[in-house]
C-alpha positions, 0 to 999 in steps of 0.5 A, a space after each residue: 862164151 864161145 861155146 854158147 855162141 857155138 851151141 846157139 848157132 847149132 841149135 838155130 840150124 837144127 831148128 830151121 832144118 828139123 824136118 829134114 833131120 828127122 831121127 838124127 841124134 846128138 852124141 856127146 863123147 865124154 872124157 871116159 870115152 863113154 857116149 851120151 846119145 839123144 834124138 834130136 826131136 827129143 831135145 827141147 833146148 841145151 844150156 851149159 851150166 856153171 857147177 855149184 861151188 864146194 860146199 853147195 848142192 850140185 847137179 840134176 836130181 830126179 824126184 822118186 818119192 814124196 812122203 807126208 807126215 815126216 815119212 809116216 803118211 802117204 807115200 807117192 812114187 814119182 817117175 823122175 819127171 820132176 827135176 831139181 837142178 843146182 847150179 852156181 849162184 847158188 840157185 836151184 831150178 825146180 822143173 815140174 810137169 807144166 812149169 819151172 821155178 827158179 830159186 836163190 839159195 842161202 845155206 846155213 853154216 856148215 853148207 850142204 851136209 846131212 842135218 844142215 838147212 838151206 833157204 830157197 826164195 823163188 825169183 820174183 817173190 818175197 816168200 822163203 822156204 826152208 829145207 833140211 838135208 836129211 841124207 846125201 849119200 851116193 845117188 840119194 838126196 833126201 830133203 825135208 820141207 815142213 812135214 814132207 819128205 822128198 827123195 830125189 836120185 841122180 838119174 830118171 831110171 834110178 827114181 823110177 826103180 828106187 824102192 822106198 827106204 825109210 829114215 827115222 821119222 823125228 824132227 831133229 837132226 843133231 850136228 852137235 855130239 853133246 846135244 846128240 848125247 843128251 837127246 831122247 833118242 839115246 836110251 838104255 841108261 844103266 847108271 845107278 845111285 846105289 853101286 857104280 857097277 850099274 843098275 844090274 848089280 844093285 841087288 848083289 852084295 859086296 864081297 865078304 872075306 870068305 868071297 875074297 879068300 876063295 877068289 884069291 886061291 888059284 886052286 878054286 876053279 870056275 864052276 863050268 856046270 853053273 855056266 852051262 859049259 862042258 869040258 874040263 880044266 886042262 893046263 895050257 901054255 899061256 903067252 900073255 901078249 903074243 904081239 908084245 902088247 894086247 891087241 884086238 887080234 888076241 880076242 877070237 871067240 870059239 865055243 862059248 856064247 860070250 860074244 859081248 865079253 869078247 867084243 868088250 875085251 877087244 875094245 879094251 885092247 883097242 883103247 886101253 892096251 897098257 891098262 890091260 897090262 896093269 891089271 894082270 900080274 903073272 906069278 909062275 903059272 898063276 895070274 892075278 887080275 884086279 877086278 871090282 865086286 858087285 858094289 864097286 869095291 876093289 878085289 883080286 881074282 887069281 886064276 891058274 893056267 888051266 883052261 877050257 878048250 872052248 875058251 877065247 884064244 889068240 891067233 893060232 889057238 894061243 891062250 893069252 891075256 883074253 883067256 885069263 880075263 875070261 876065266 877070271 870073269 867066269 870065277 867072278 860070276 861063279 862067286 857072285 852069280 850075277 850072270 852066267 858067261 854064255 849070253 852075258 851083255 856088254 854092260 855086265 861084262 865090262 864093270 867087273 873089270 872097269 868098276 863103272 856100269 854107266 852106259 847108254 844104247 842106241 837102237 836100230 833105225 834111231 840115228 840119221 846117217 850123219 849121226 853115226 859119225 857123231 856117236 862113234 867119235 863121241 864114244 871113242 874120243 871119251 874112251 867108252 867101251 864101244 860095242 854094236 850089233 846088227 838086226 839083219 844078216 848077210 849085209 856085205 860090209 867090205 869083205 865080210 857080212 853081218 851076223 844077227 844076234 852077235 856083238 862087234 867091237 866098234 872102231 874108227 875107220 882106217 885113214 883115207 877110206 870111204 866107209 864110215 867105221 869099223 865093227 870087228 867080229 870077235 870070231 877074228 875071221 877073214 884071215 888078216 882082215 881079222 873080222 873088220 866089217 867095214 861099215 858103208 854110208 848105206 841106209 840099208 846097213 846103217 838102219 840095222 845097227 845098234 850100239 851099247 856104249 859103257 863108260 870107262 872106270 876113272 883109273 883107266 884114263 891115264 892108260 887111254 891110247 893117244 891119237 887113237 885111230 883105225 885098227 891096224 891088224 898085226 902081222 900073223 900066219 892065219 890058221 883055220 882056227 883063226 877064221 871060224 867059230 867052232 861047229 857049236 857056234 855055227 850051230 848056234 847061229 844056224 850057219 852051216 858054214 861061214 865061208 862066203 865073203 869071210 875067207 878073203 885071204 885064206 889062200 894067200 896066208 896072210 845088238 850090242 846087249 846080251 846077244 847069244 
């Protein structure tokens, strides 16, 4: 190669004239006009390396940490003096303090992806070593070999300064969604052999004729005092579908601590908008909502247009289908007393509408980064009511921040983006962002997330939206009531305000169980 010959000549001349060239530098100008500068006396040798092929590990990586016993044992912090260099071939050079080793690599089907493995055979030896790619995100490459984990970074400085961030310590990374769904890391099974509504409802009786009659009378109001709510039932103007069809934007939590219910409703609108329209029937100022009793029998709950000021509304404070369904659930709970509306859990809020209480959960720090994609895609592609939460607040996700003790609706990412998925805050904050937290592929964020995933009812399948993709927020003119929870809600979360990173467009006008 012509360039190699030129470089070889240059290096030979440098070697012959090293004494005369003390303190001279080699400056390399990159395409972005930045300059890499090295003292000649620090250069051992130069080599042009052919980059690895697509689907193979590439580049130079500096060792920052080595942890024994699958991440639970002794943690040794390195200063980047040990280096991995991946090149075409495919080959790997491991440069240590006193020696260098060159390996031929063989990748498993799928190539260099999280969860995949590759085999390294040292040149001149018949022995082989298998490495698993635990994480490959940004500046981090985490490899597992035996019971040791190696944390590599893209610069020596990053390796020296990197803080240790633990990954799940279990041995298996799942690359198949069905296997992941059957894995022991999935927990919180709420299925029941007694009632299709789930374990929580097993000890509650089916509706009697008296129950059915009371629920069907629109003059019977929910017991606000039993739900520990204040205010009076006042007639409101109701616009069932402000955007023509149910949208997550119709669900904006205000003064009632039922974030899980709100996240469930937004999931209904995201996946099953036509199903919502099929279970609500308007008759003048009254609304019949098709629901299920605690034993899974179909019943009707009828509510009128009288609402509390603290209830969930659509944009601009409009009472809509979500307000009607919230009141129907409050009336349902008033009669059966399975839960109060404040603090109601995801797996308790969905079954009265769907008739199915079978659900599972994934706790924080249980999933590898790549497994989040599998969980989200499995849940949404199977039409599951998907809700998540965070155990650390103040983490920036796109334009918004995480909040603890709160529930979010899980959604696919928008097309052509570099984040993993969306979690919509039912506060609907951020103007036309409408509460969409864009979840990055960063361990410090992902390890804080938990999921509660509830199976839909059988009658819902025919209404599932086809080609479900990212959530496109409908156009509306933001108002203050759309962007903030009520002062009562702020006090509940010990927040004086929620303006930082959460009012991005105001000037332009444009844990997943029971949390509260």
